[in-house]
N, C-alpha and C positions, 0 to 999 in steps of 0.2 A: 503493500499500500503505500503510495507516496506521500512523502510528509510536507504539507503544504502551510502550516503553521496553525490550521484551525484546532489542533490538539491542545494548544495552551490558550483558547479563548476564554473559558471558564474562570483561569487563573488570571489573566488580565482583567476581567471583568471584576471578580473579587477585588483586586489589588485597585483598582479605580473607585470601587465603593469605598473602600479604607480609606482612602486619601481625601477622598469628597466627605466623608466624616469628619477626619480630621481637621481640615481645612474649613469646615463649618463650625465645629467648635473650638478651634484655636486662632482664626482670624490672622491678621496681618502677618504676626511671626511666623506662623507656619506657612504660610504662602512663601516667605522668605527662603524656608527649609525645602520646600518644594521646588522652589527656583533653582537651589544649588544640587539638587538630586536632579532634575531636568537637563541642567547644563552640564554636568559629570557624564550623565547618559549622552548626551549628544557629542562631546569630546570624543568620549571612547568609539563612540558609532564613526565621526568622522574621521580618526585613525584607523579603523576596522576599514572602511570602505578605501581609503587613501591605499592601505596594503595592498587589499586584494586588486585596486584596478592596476598600482604598479606591476603585482606578480603575474596579472592577467596580459599585460604588454611585454612583459620580458618571455611570455612564453612558458610558464610555469617555474623559471629558474630562481625567483625572491626576488623580494622588490627592490633591493638594492640594487641588481642588475637591470631592473625594470625602470629605474630611476637614473640611469645612464643616459639615453636620450635626450633626457631633458636638460 
C-alpha cells in the first residue's frame, strides 16, 4: 500500500486541536511560543528541502556535489 501521508491525519488533527485549546487559554504569550515552534519547523523544512534538491541535482551523489554547479 503506498504511503501518501493520510496515515498521520488523525495525529495532526489532534495536535491542532491541542494547540487551539492552549492558544485559547494562554493568550498572546502562548501565541509567541507557537510562533517559535512554527519558525523552527519552517527552518528545518527549508534545510531538508535544500538538501534534497541539491542531492537531486547531483544525481544522488550528495548535497555537497550538488552545490558544485552553483
